[in-house]
PDB file with SEQRES, HELIX, SHEET and CRYST1 records, atoms N, CA, C and O in Angstrom:
SEQRES   1 A   69  MET ASN ASN SER GLN ASP VAL TYR TYR VAL GLN GLU LYS          
SEQRES   2 A   69  SER TYR PRO GLU ASP ARG ILE LEU PHE TYR PHE VAL SER          
SEQRES   3 A   69  LYS GLY LYS GLN ASP ILE ILE LYS PHE VAL LEU TYR ASN          
SEQRES   4 A   69  TYR VAL GLU GLN PHE ASN SER ARG PRO LEU PHE ASN LEU          
SEQRES   5 A   69  GLY PHE GLY ASP PHE ASP THR GLU THR GLY MET LEU SER          
SEQRES   6 A   69  ASP LYS GLY ILE                                              
HELIX    1 AA1 SER A    4  ASP A    6  5                                   3    
SHEET    1 AA1 5 GLN A  11  LYS A  13  0                                        
SHEET    2 AA1 5 ARG A  19  SER A  26 -1                                        
SHEET    3 AA1 5 ILE A  32  PHE A  44 -1                                        
SHEET    4 AA1 5 ARG A  47  ASP A  58 -1                                        
SHEET    5 AA1 5 MET A  63  SER A  65 -1                                        
CRYST1    1.000    1.000    1.000  90.00  90.00  90.00 P 1           1          
ATOM      1  N   MET A   1      83.849  93.077  87.764  1.00  0.00           N  
ATOM      2  CA  MET A   1      85.057  93.650  88.303  1.00  0.00           C  
ATOM      3  C   MET A   1      85.226  95.088  87.827  1.00  0.00           C  
ATOM      4  O   MET A   1      86.223  95.418  87.185  1.00  0.00           O  
ATOM      5  N   ASN A   2      84.278  95.924  88.131  1.00  0.00           N  
ATOM      6  CA  ASN A   2      84.356  97.327  87.761  1.00  0.00           C  
ATOM      7  C   ASN A   2      84.967  98.164  88.869  1.00  0.00           C  
ATOM      8  O   ASN A   2      84.889  99.392  88.828  1.00  0.00           O  
ATOM      9  N   ASN A   3      85.564  97.532  89.844  1.00  0.00           N  
ATOM     10  CA  ASN A   3      86.182  98.220  90.957  1.00  0.00           C  
ATOM     11  C   ASN A   3      87.548  98.748  90.523  1.00  0.00           C  
ATOM     12  O   ASN A   3      88.359  97.987  89.993  1.00  0.00           O  
ATOM     13  N   SER A   4      87.818 100.044  90.739  1.00  0.00           N  
ATOM     14  CA  SER A   4      89.089 100.637  90.308  1.00  0.00           C  
ATOM     15  C   SER A   4      90.289 100.023  91.017  1.00  0.00           C  
ATOM     16  O   SER A   4      91.414 100.180  90.542  1.00  0.00           O  
ATOM     17  N   GLN A   5      90.095  99.336  92.125  1.00  0.00           N  
ATOM     18  CA  GLN A   5      91.193  98.676  92.821  1.00  0.00           C  
ATOM     19  C   GLN A   5      91.697  97.465  92.047  1.00  0.00           C  
ATOM     20  O   GLN A   5      92.776  96.954  92.346  1.00  0.00           O  
ATOM     21  N   ASP A   6      90.942  96.999  91.064  1.00  0.00           N  
ATOM     22  CA  ASP A   6      91.344  95.846  90.272  1.00  0.00           C  
ATOM     23  C   ASP A   6      92.165  96.250  89.042  1.00  0.00           C  
ATOM     24  O   ASP A   6      92.434  95.413  88.180  1.00  0.00           O  
ATOM     25  N   VAL A   7      92.561  97.515  88.954  1.00  0.00           N  
ATOM     26  CA  VAL A   7      93.312  98.013  87.803  1.00  0.00           C  
ATOM     27  C   VAL A   7      94.791  98.088  88.174  1.00  0.00           C  
ATOM     28  O   VAL A   7      95.146  98.561  89.254  1.00  0.00           O  
ATOM     29  N   TYR A   8      95.648  97.618  87.270  1.00  0.00           N  
ATOM     30  CA  TYR A   8      97.088  97.638  87.489  1.00  0.00           C  
ATOM     31  C   TYR A   8      97.758  98.543  86.465  1.00  0.00           C  
ATOM     32  O   TYR A   8      97.354  98.576  85.303  1.00  0.00           O  
ATOM     33  N   TYR A   9      98.782  99.277  86.893  1.00  0.00           N  
ATOM     34  CA  TYR A   9      99.617 100.018  85.970  1.00  0.00           C  
ATOM     35  C   TYR A   9     100.601  99.013  85.379  1.00  0.00           C  
ATOM     36  O   TYR A   9     101.269  98.295  86.123  1.00  0.00           O  
ATOM     37  N   VAL A  10     100.698  98.953  84.065  1.00  0.00           N  
ATOM     38  CA  VAL A  10     101.566  97.990  83.381  1.00  0.00           C  
ATOM     39  C   VAL A  10     102.617  98.753  82.602  1.00  0.00           C  
ATOM     40  O   VAL A  10     102.312  99.752  81.951  1.00  0.00           O  
ATOM     41  N   GLN A  11     103.857  98.283  82.667  1.00  0.00           N  
ATOM     42  CA  GLN A  11     104.943  98.903  81.932  1.00  0.00           C  
ATOM     43  C   GLN A  11     105.572  97.871  81.013  1.00  0.00           C  
ATOM     44  O   GLN A  11     105.902  96.766  81.443  1.00  0.00           O  
ATOM     45  N   GLU A  12     105.738  98.232  79.742  1.00  0.00           N  
ATOM     46  CA  GLU A  12     106.364  97.335  78.783  1.00  0.00           C  
ATOM     47  C   GLU A  12     107.848  97.659  78.706  1.00  0.00           C  
ATOM     48  O   GLU A  12     108.227  98.830  78.680  1.00  0.00           O  
ATOM     49  N   LYS A  13     108.685  96.637  78.671  1.00  0.00           N  
ATOM     50  CA  LYS A  13     110.122  96.826  78.550  1.00  0.00           C  
ATOM     51  C   LYS A  13     110.561  96.289  77.201  1.00  0.00           C  
ATOM     52  O   LYS A  13     110.137  95.210  76.788  1.00  0.00           O  
ATOM     53  N   SER A  14     111.406  97.038  76.517  1.00  0.00           N  
ATOM     54  CA  SER A  14     111.892  96.614  75.204  1.00  0.00           C  
ATOM     55  C   SER A  14     112.896  95.478  75.341  1.00  0.00           C  
ATOM     56  O   SER A  14     113.791  95.512  76.186  1.00  0.00           O  
ATOM     57  N   TYR A  15     112.729  94.500  74.514  1.00  0.00           N  
ATOM     58  CA  TYR A  15     113.620  93.346  74.447  1.00  0.00           C  
ATOM     59  C   TYR A  15     113.872  93.073  72.980  1.00  0.00           C  
ATOM     60  O   TYR A  15     113.312  93.757  72.124  1.00  0.00           O  
ATOM     61  N   PRO A  16     114.697  92.095  72.669  1.00  0.00           N  
ATOM     62  CA  PRO A  16     114.790  91.716  71.248  1.00  0.00           C  
ATOM     63  C   PRO A  16     113.399  91.457  70.696  1.00  0.00           C  
ATOM     64  O   PRO A  16     112.480  91.133  71.448  1.00  0.00           O  
ATOM     65  N   GLU A  17     113.242  91.598  69.402  1.00  0.00           N  
ATOM     66  CA  GLU A  17     111.910  91.535  68.794  1.00  0.00           C  
ATOM     67  C   GLU A  17     111.180  90.216  69.022  1.00  0.00           C  
ATOM     68  O   GLU A  17     109.985  90.129  68.743  1.00  0.00           O  
ATOM     69  N   ASP A  18     111.862  89.191  69.519  1.00  0.00           N  
ATOM     70  CA  ASP A  18     111.178  87.926  69.776  1.00  0.00           C  
ATOM     71  C   ASP A  18     110.657  87.818  71.207  1.00  0.00           C  
ATOM     72  O   ASP A  18     110.174  86.759  71.605  1.00  0.00           O  
ATOM     73  N   ARG A  19     110.748  88.911  71.997  1.00  0.00           N  
ATOM     74  CA  ARG A  19     110.272  88.908  73.388  1.00  0.00           C  
ATOM     75  C   ARG A  19     109.508  90.194  73.697  1.00  0.00           C  
ATOM     76  O   ARG A  19     109.841  91.271  73.202  1.00  0.00           O  
ATOM     77  N   ILE A  20     108.485  90.054  74.519  1.00  0.00           N  
ATOM     78  CA  ILE A  20     107.766  91.213  75.058  1.00  0.00           C  
ATOM     79  C   ILE A  20     107.626  90.978  76.552  1.00  0.00           C  
ATOM     80  O   ILE A  20     107.174  89.913  76.974  1.00  0.00           O  
ATOM     81  N   LEU A  21     108.011  91.961  77.354  1.00  0.00           N  
ATOM     82  CA  LEU A  21     107.999  91.833  78.806  1.00  0.00           C  
ATOM     83  C   LEU A  21     107.150  92.945  79.407  1.00  0.00           C  
ATOM     84  O   LEU A  21     107.341  94.118  79.088  1.00  0.00           O  
ATOM     85  N   PHE A  22     106.208  92.575  80.280  1.00  0.00           N  
ATOM     86  CA  PHE A  22     105.365  93.536  80.990  1.00  0.00           C  
ATOM     87  C   PHE A  22     105.597  93.380  82.490  1.00  0.00           C  
ATOM     88  O   PHE A  22     105.724  92.264  82.994  1.00  0.00           O  
ATOM     89  N   TYR A  23     105.651  94.507  83.200  1.00  0.00           N  
ATOM     90  CA  TYR A  23     105.766  94.523  84.660  1.00  0.00           C  
ATOM     91  C   TYR A  23     104.504  95.116  85.266  1.00  0.00           C  
ATOM     92  O   TYR A  23     103.869  95.982  84.664  1.00  0.00           O  
ATOM     93  N   PHE A  24     104.138  94.651  86.464  1.00  0.00           N  
ATOM     94  CA  PHE A  24     103.091  95.306  87.238  1.00  0.00           C  
ATOM     95  C   PHE A  24     103.318  94.989  88.707  1.00  0.00           C  
ATOM     96  O   PHE A  24     104.048  94.055  89.038  1.00  0.00           O  
ATOM     97  N   VAL A  25     102.689  95.771  89.596  1.00  0.00           N  
ATOM     98  CA  VAL A  25     102.852  95.576  91.036  1.00  0.00           C  
ATOM     99  C   VAL A  25     101.603  94.909  91.583  1.00  0.00           C  
ATOM    100  O   VAL A  25     100.488  95.392  91.382  1.00  0.00           O  
ATOM    101  N   SER A  26     101.798  93.802  92.272  1.00  0.00           N  
ATOM    102  CA  SER A  26     100.719  93.117  92.967  1.00  0.00           C  
ATOM    103  C   SER A  26     100.668  93.686  94.385  1.00  0.00           C  
ATOM    104  O   SER A  26     101.593  93.489  95.174  1.00  0.00           O  
ATOM    105  N   LYS A  27      99.582  94.393  94.701  1.00  0.00           N  
ATOM    106  CA  LYS A  27      99.445  95.049  95.998  1.00  0.00           C  
ATOM    107  C   LYS A  27      98.833  94.087  97.011  1.00  0.00           C  
ATOM    108  O   LYS A  27      97.897  93.355  96.693  1.00  0.00           O  
ATOM    109  N   GLY A  28      99.359  94.092  98.214  1.00  0.00           N  
ATOM    110  CA  GLY A  28      98.840  93.250  99.277  1.00  0.00           C  
ATOM    111  C   GLY A  28      99.575  93.569 100.562  1.00  0.00           C  
ATOM    112  O   GLY A  28     100.033  94.695 100.751  1.00  0.00           O  
ATOM    113  N   LYS A  29      99.693  92.588 101.450  1.00  0.00           N  
ATOM    114  CA  LYS A  29     100.465  92.788 102.676  1.00  0.00           C  
ATOM    115  C   LYS A  29     101.895  93.177 102.324  1.00  0.00           C  
ATOM    116  O   LYS A  29     102.529  93.975 103.014  1.00  0.00           O  
ATOM    117  N   GLN A  30     102.388  92.595 101.235  1.00  0.00           N  
ATOM    118  CA  GLN A  30     103.707  92.923 100.714  1.00  0.00           C  
ATOM    119  C   GLN A  30     103.539  93.205  99.219  1.00  0.00           C  
ATOM    120  O   GLN A  30     103.006  92.364  98.495  1.00  0.00           O  
ATOM    121  N   ASP A  31     103.982  94.370  98.744  1.00  0.00           N  
ATOM    122  CA  ASP A  31     103.926  94.665  97.314  1.00  0.00           C  
ATOM    123  C   ASP A  31     104.973  93.830  96.594  1.00  0.00           C  
ATOM    124  O   ASP A  31     106.132  93.785  97.008  1.00  0.00           O  
ATOM    125  N   ILE A  32     104.561  93.166  95.512  1.00  0.00           N  
ATOM    126  CA  ILE A  32     105.471  92.308  94.753  1.00  0.00           C  
ATOM    127  C   ILE A  32     105.415  92.742  93.290  1.00  0.00           C  
ATOM    128  O   ILE A  32     104.337  92.854  92.706  1.00  0.00           O  
ATOM    129  N   ILE A  33     106.581  92.982  92.709  1.00  0.00           N  
ATOM    130  CA  ILE A  33     106.647  93.305  91.289  1.00  0.00           C  
ATOM    131  C   ILE A  33     106.553  91.998  90.513  1.00  0.00           C  
ATOM    132  O   ILE A  33     107.367  91.094  90.698  1.00  0.00           O  
ATOM    133  N   LYS A  34     105.556  91.909  89.650  1.00  0.00           N  
ATOM    134  CA  LYS A  34     105.309  90.709  88.843  1.00  0.00           C  
ATOM    135  C   LYS A  34     105.694  90.986  87.398  1.00  0.00           C  
ATOM    136  O   LYS A  34     105.839  92.142  87.000  1.00  0.00           O  
ATOM    137  N   PHE A  35     105.860  89.926  86.613  1.00  0.00           N  
ATOM    138  CA  PHE A  35     106.129  90.093  85.193  1.00  0.00           C  
ATOM    139  C   PHE A  35     105.335  89.085  84.381  1.00  0.00           C  
ATOM    140  O   PHE A  35     104.962  88.018  84.867  1.00  0.00           O  
ATOM    141  N   VAL A  36     105.089  89.451  83.141  1.00  0.00           N  
ATOM    142  CA  VAL A  36     104.536  88.557  82.130  1.00  0.00           C  
ATOM    143  C   VAL A  36     105.479  88.662  80.943  1.00  0.00           C  
ATOM    144  O   VAL A  36     105.713  89.760  80.436  1.00  0.00           O  
ATOM    145  N   LEU A  37     106.023  87.541  80.493  1.00  0.00           N  
ATOM    146  CA  LEU A  37     106.991  87.517  79.408  1.00  0.00           C  
ATOM    147  C   LEU A  37     106.480  86.638  78.283  1.00  0.00           C  
ATOM    148  O   LEU A  37     106.182  85.462  78.491  1.00  0.00           O  
ATOM    149  N   TYR A  38     106.378  87.209  77.089  1.00  0.00           N  
ATOM    150  CA  TYR A  38     106.017  86.464  75.890  1.00  0.00           C  
ATOM    151  C   TYR A  38     107.297  86.236  75.095  1.00  0.00           C  
ATOM    152  O   TYR A  38     107.983  87.193  74.737  1.00  0.00           O  
ATOM    153  N   ASN A  39     107.625  84.977  74.818  1.00  0.00           N  
ATOM    154  CA  ASN A  39     108.813  84.603  74.062  1.00  0.00           C  
ATOM    155  C   ASN A  39     108.403  83.930  72.770  1.00  0.00           C  
ATOM    156  O   ASN A  39     107.645  82.960  72.788  1.00  0.00           O  
ATOM    157  N   TYR A  40     108.894  84.432  71.649  1.00  0.00           N  
ATOM    158  CA  TYR A  40     108.619  83.772  70.374  1.00  0.00           C  
ATOM    159  C   TYR A  40     109.319  82.414  70.367  1.00  0.00           C  
ATOM    160  O   TYR A  40     110.482  82.314  70.757  1.00  0.00           O  
ATOM    161  N   VAL A  41     108.610  81.359  69.922  1.00  0.00           N  
ATOM    162  CA  VAL A  41     109.176  80.011  69.879  1.00  0.00           C  
ATOM    163  C   VAL A  41     109.449  79.602  68.439  1.00  0.00           C  
ATOM    164  O   VAL A  41     110.588  79.304  68.080  1.00  0.00           O  
ATOM    165  N   GLU A  42     108.396  79.585  67.604  1.00  0.00           N  
ATOM    166  CA  GLU A  42     108.539  79.150  66.215  1.00  0.00           C  
ATOM    167  C   GLU A  42     107.233  79.392  65.468  1.00  0.00           C  
ATOM    168  O   GLU A  42     106.231  79.792  66.061  1.00  0.00           O  
ATOM    169  N   GLN A  43     107.255  79.148  64.174  1.00  0.00           N  
ATOM    170  CA  GLN A  43     106.042  79.167  63.371  1.00  0.00           C  
ATOM    171  C   GLN A  43     105.331  77.825  63.552  1.00  0.00           C  
ATOM    172  O   GLN A  43     105.970  76.773  63.538  1.00  0.00           O  
ATOM    173  N   PHE A  44     104.019  77.867  63.720  1.00  0.00           N  
ATOM    174  CA  PHE A  44     103.222  76.660  63.886  1.00  0.00           C  
ATOM    175  C   PHE A  44     101.950  76.835  63.065  1.00  0.00           C  
ATOM    176  O   PHE A  44     101.165  77.747  63.323  1.00  0.00           O  
ATOM    177  N   ASN A  45     101.743  75.972  62.085  1.00  0.00           N  
ATOM    178  CA  ASN A  45     100.595  76.100  61.180  1.00  0.00           C  
ATOM    179  C   ASN A  45     100.499  77.504  60.583  1.00  0.00           C  
ATOM    180  O   ASN A  45      99.426  78.106  60.533  1.00  0.00           O  
ATOM    181  N   SER A  46     101.643  78.005  60.135  1.00  0.00           N  
ATOM    182  CA  SER A  46     101.754  79.330  59.499  1.00  0.00           C  
ATOM    183  C   SER A  46     101.428  80.494  60.436  1.00  0.00           C  
ATOM    184  O   SER A  46     101.118  81.593  59.976  1.00  0.00           O  
ATOM    185  N   ARG A  47     101.498  80.256  61.736  1.00  0.00           N  
ATOM    186  CA  ARG A  47     101.262  81.315  62.731  1.00  0.00           C  
ATOM    187  C   ARG A  47     102.400  81.323  63.743  1.00  0.00           C  
ATOM    188  O   ARG A  47     102.995  80.282  64.026  1.00  0.00           O  
ATOM    189  N   PRO A  48     102.702  82.504  64.291  1.00  0.00           N  
ATOM    190  CA  PRO A  48     103.754  82.545  65.306  1.00  0.00           C  
ATOM    191  C   PRO A  48     103.272  81.892  66.612  1.00  0.00           C  
ATOM    192  O   PRO A  48     102.137  82.102  67.042  1.00  0.00           O  
ATOM    193  N   LEU A  49     104.141  81.111  67.222  1.00  0.00           N  
ATOM    194  CA  LEU A  49     103.843  80.438  68.484  1.00  0.00           C  
ATOM    195  C   LEU A  49     104.698  81.089  69.572  1.00  0.00           C  
ATOM    196  O   LEU A  49     105.912  81.227  69.417  1.00  0.00           O  
ATOM    197  N   PHE A  50     104.052  81.487  70.677  1.00  0.00           N  
ATOM    198  CA  PHE A  50     104.751  82.145  71.778  1.00  0.00           C  
ATOM    199  C   PHE A  50     104.618  81.332  73.060  1.00  0.00           C  
ATOM    200  O   PHE A  50     103.615  80.653  73.280  1.00  0.00           O  
ATOM    201  N   ASN A  51     105.636  81.410  73.893  1.00  0.00           N  
ATOM    202  CA  ASN A  51     105.595  80.858  75.239  1.00  0.00           C  
ATOM    203  C   ASN A  51     105.269  82.014  76.185  1.00  0.00           C  
ATOM    204  O   ASN A  51     105.806  83.111  76.032  1.00  0.00           O  
ATOM    205  N   LEU A  52     104.399  81.774  77.153  1.00  0.00           N  
ATOM    206  CA  LEU A  52     104.040  82.796  78.131  1.00  0.00           C  
ATOM    207  C   LEU A  52     104.659  82.430  79.472  1.00  0.00           C  
ATOM    208  O   LEU A  52     104.426  81.338  79.988  1.00  0.00           O  
ATOM    209  N   GLY A  53     105.448  83.341  80.037  1.00  0.00           N  
ATOM    210  CA  GLY A  53     106.038  83.151  81.355  1.00  0.00           C  
ATOM    211  C   GLY A  53     105.453  84.164  82.319  1.00  0.00           C  
ATOM    212  O   GLY A  53     105.135  85.287  81.928  1.00  0.00           O  
ATOM    213  N   PHE A  54     105.310  83.775  83.570  1.00  0.00           N  
ATOM    214  CA  PHE A  54     104.741  84.650  84.590  1.00  0.00           C  
ATOM    215  C   PHE A  54     105.489  84.404  85.888  1.00  0.00           C  
ATOM    216  O   PHE A  54     105.781  83.256  86.225  1.00  0.00           O  
ATOM    217  N   GLY A  55     105.804  85.471  86.627  1.00  0.00           N  
ATOM    218  CA  GLY A  55     106.484  85.280  87.904  1.00  0.00           C  
ATOM    219  C   GLY A  55     106.793  86.591  88.588  1.00  0.00           C  
ATOM    220  O   GLY A  55     106.138  87.606  88.353  1.00  0.00           O  
ATOM    221  N   ASP A  56     107.809  86.551  89.445  1.00  0.00           N  
ATOM    222  CA  ASP A  56     108.193  87.690  90.271  1.00  0.00           C  
ATOM    223  C   ASP A  56     109.503  88.298  89.771  1.00  0.00           C  
ATOM    224  O   ASP A  56     110.369  87.602  89.242  1.00  0.00           O  
ATOM    225  N   PHE A  57     109.625  89.620  89.953  1.00  0.00           N  
ATOM    226  CA  PHE A  57     110.864  90.327  89.656  1.00  0.00           C  
ATOM    227  C   PHE A  57     111.576  90.555  90.977  1.00  0.00           C  
ATOM    228  O   PHE A  57     111.018  91.185  91.876  1.00  0.00           O  
ATOM    229  N   ASP A  58     112.798  90.053  91.113  1.00  0.00           N  
ATOM    230  CA  ASP A  58     113.594  90.212  92.331  1.00  0.00           C  
ATOM    231  C   ASP A  58     114.347  91.536  92.241  1.00  0.00           C  
ATOM    232  O   ASP A  58     115.276  91.670  91.444  1.00  0.00           O  
ATOM    233  N   THR A  59     113.952  92.512  93.054  1.00  0.00           N  
ATOM    234  CA  THR A  59     114.557  93.838  93.003  1.00  0.00           C  
ATOM    235  C   THR A  59     116.007  93.833  93.477  1.00  0.00           C  
ATOM    236  O   THR A  59     116.779  94.711  93.092  1.00  0.00           O  
ATOM    237  N   GLU A  60     116.391  92.866  94.299  1.00  0.00           N  
ATOM    238  CA  GLU A  60     117.763  92.797  94.795  1.00  0.00           C  
ATOM    239  C   GLU A  60     118.731  92.306  93.724  1.00  0.00           C  
ATOM    240  O   GLU A  60     119.852  92.806  93.629  1.00  0.00           O  
ATOM    241  N   THR A  61     118.316  91.346  92.929  1.00  0.00           N  
ATOM    242  CA  THR A  61     119.207  90.769  91.919  1.00  0.00           C  
ATOM    243  C   THR A  61     118.917  91.262  90.507  1.00  0.00           C  
ATOM    244  O   THR A  61     119.753  91.127  89.614  1.00  0.00           O  
ATOM    245  N   GLY A  62     117.720  91.841  90.304  1.00  0.00           N  
ATOM    246  CA  GLY A  62     117.314  92.250  88.953  1.00  0.00           C  
ATOM    247  C   GLY A  62     116.928  91.093  88.072  1.00  0.00           C  
ATOM    248  O   GLY A  62     116.824  91.243  86.855  1.00  0.00           O  
ATOM    249  N   MET A  63     116.710  89.927  88.675  1.00  0.00           N  
ATOM    250  CA  MET A  63     116.391  88.711  87.929  1.00  0.00           C  
ATOM    251  C   MET A  63     114.882  88.420  87.959  1.00  0.00           C  
ATOM    252  O   MET A  63     114.170  88.834  88.874  1.00  0.00           O  
ATOM    253  N   LEU A  64     114.420  87.701  86.935  1.00  0.00           N  
ATOM    254  CA  LEU A  64     113.052  87.222  86.877  1.00  0.00           C  
ATOM    255  C   LEU A  64     113.000  85.798  87.413  1.00  0.00           C  
ATOM    256  O   LEU A  64     113.883  84.991  87.125  1.00  0.00           O  
ATOM    257  N   SER A  65     111.959  85.486  88.197  1.00  0.00           N  
ATOM    258  CA  SER A  65     111.849  84.163  88.782  1.00  0.00           C  
ATOM    259  C   SER A  65     110.392  83.685  88.733  1.00  0.00           C  
ATOM    260  O   SER A  65     109.473  84.442  89.048  1.00  0.00           O  
ATOM    261  N   ASP A  66     110.194  82.443  88.343  1.00  0.00           N  
ATOM    262  CA  ASP A  66     108.849  81.872  88.399  1.00  0.00           C  
ATOM    263  C   ASP A  66     108.734  80.920  89.587  1.00  0.00           C  
ATOM    264  O   ASP A  66     107.798  80.122  89.647  1.00  0.00           O  
ATOM    265  N   LYS A  67     109.659  80.993  90.519  1.00  0.00           N  
ATOM    266  CA  LYS A  67     109.676  80.133  91.708  1.00  0.00           C  
ATOM    267  C   LYS A  67     108.970  80.763  92.899  1.00  0.00           C  
ATOM    268  O   LYS A  67     108.679  80.062  93.868  1.00  0.00           O  
ATOM    269  N   GLY A  68     108.684  82.061  92.860  1.00  0.00           N  
ATOM    270  CA  GLY A  68     108.075  82.760  94.001  1.00  0.00           C  
ATOM    271  C   GLY A  68     109.153  83.315  94.918  1.00  0.00           C  
ATOM    272  O   GLY A  68     110.271  82.804  94.986  1.00  0.00           O  
ATOM    273  N   ILE A  69     108.783  84.369  95.614  1.00  0.00           N  
ATOM    274  CA  ILE A  69     109.759  85.008  96.522  1.00  0.00           C  
ATOM    275  C   ILE A  69     109.529  84.542  97.934  1.00  0.00           C  
ATOM    276  O   ILE A  69     110.242  84.960  98.847  1.00  0.00           O  
TER     277      ILE A  69                                                      
END                                                                             
């Protein structure tokens, strides 16, 4: 996958220190703003455990959704 079309611009948004949120645009017939959200859950075996969320950003409501648009 050395094709430059497979590269996405990613933007990180600041959240409380227990969350990291990244946005990117999925290009296609319809451009869709996607997100990846890492949420701190707890310590597990002396290591931090995170939940990973992935979905769409609704530009009309400003909400994140993993249900699809």
